[in-house]
C-alpha positions as CSV (number, residue, x, y, z in Angstrom):
1,M,107.9,128.4,101.4
2,R,111.5,129.6,101.1
3,Q,112.4,126.5,99.1
4,G,109.8,127.2,96.5
5,A,106.7,125.6,98.0
6,T,103.4,127.2,97.0
7,L,100.3,127.6,99.1
8,T,97.3,125.6,97.8
9,G,93.6,125.9,98.4
10,L,93.5,122.4,99.8
11,A,93.3,121.6,103.6
12,C,95.0,118.9,105.6
13,P,92.5,116.1,106.4
14,A,94.0,115.7,109.9
15,C,94.3,119.3,111.1
16,S,92.6,121.5,108.4
17,A,95.7,123.6,107.9
18,P,96.4,124.8,104.4
19,L,98.6,122.4,102.3
20,L,101.7,123.4,100.6
21,R,102.8,122.0,97.2
22,L,106.5,121.3,97.1
23,K,108.7,121.6,94.0
24,S,108.5,117.9,93.7
25,G,104.7,118.1,93.3
26,D,104.1,116.5,96.7
27,F,101.7,118.1,99.2
28,W,102.9,118.9,102.7
29,C,101.2,119.9,105.9
30,A,103.4,122.3,107.8
31,K,101.4,122.0,111.0
32,C,101.5,118.2,111.0
33,E,104.9,118.1,109.4
34,K,103.8,115.3,107.1
35,K,103.4,114.5,103.5
36,V,99.8,114.4,102.4
37,I,98.5,112.2,99.6
38,V,95.8,113.9,97.5
39,V,93.5,111.5,95.7
40,K,92.0,113.1,92.6
41,E,88.4,112.4,91.7
42,G,88.2,109.2,89.8
43,E,91.6,108.0,90.9
44,E,91.5,104.7,92.8
45,Q,92.7,104.6,96.3
46,A,94.4,101.2,95.6
47,N,96.7,103.0,93.1
48,V,97.6,105.6,95.7
49,A,98.2,102.9,98.4
50,H,100.4,101.1,95.8
51,S,102.4,104.2,95.2
52,I,102.8,104.9,99.0
53,A,104.1,101.4,99.6
54,F,106.7,101.7,96.9
55,D,107.8,105.1,98.1
56,S,108.2,103.7,101.6
57,L,110.2,100.7,100.3
58,E,112.4,102.9,98.2
59,A,113.1,105.2,101.2
60,M,114.0,102.2,103.4
61,L,116.4,100.7,100.7
62,L,118.1,104.1,100.3
63,T,118.6,104.4,104.0
64,K,120.2,100.9,104.1
65,V,122.4,101.7,101.2
66,Q,123.7,104.8,103.1
67,E,124.2,102.7,106.2
68,I,126.3,100.2,104.4
69,Q,128.3,102.9,102.6
70,E,129.2,104.4,106.0
71,K,130.2,101.0,107.3
72,M,132.4,100.4,104.3
73,Q,134.2,103.6,104.8
74,Q,135.2,102.6,108.3
75,E,136.0,98.9,107.5
76,R,139.6,97.7,106.9
77,D,139.0,94.0,106.9
78,V,138.8,92.7,103.3
79,D,136.5,89.8,104.1
80,K,134.0,92.1,105.8
81,L,134.3,94.6,103.0
82,Q,133.4,91.9,100.5
83,K,130.3,90.9,102.6
84,L,129.3,94.6,102.8
85,A,129.8,95.0,99.0
86,N,127.6,91.9,98.4
87,A,124.9,93.3,100.6
88,L,125.2,96.7,98.9
89,S,124.9,95.0,95.5
90,G,121.7,93.2,96.6
91,L,120.2,96.4,97.9
92,L,120.9,98.3,94.7
93,D,119.4,95.5,92.7
94,N,116.3,95.6,94.8
95,L,116.2,99.4,94.5
96,E,116.3,99.1,90.8
97,K,113.5,96.5,90.8
98,T,111.4,98.7,93.1
99,R,111.8,101.7,90.8
100,K,110.8,99.7,87.8
101,A,107.8,98.2,89.5
102,K,106.7,101.6,90.8
103,K,106.5,102.9,87.2
104,T,104.1,100.1,86.2
């Protein structure tokens, strides 16, 4: 709550602890230490599952981008740097595509 989270009247479906709403708008269970997806009445679960899948893919791509960035900082071999740069470029292209697809 120190970072601007607010207590909501909603309960975690797993443990029944009160949910917090983060500044990002996401819901968080402090007891389970997990993000909780709240499906509003009338909202289809398929849309929520679609959003979760894209969020997971985006997080994985960002992790891989960071890993390659760290490897590039340590690498001195030009050929290996070129391969890493190509891989990084591909990841960034996929990240952009994922973000575009997530919006639709």
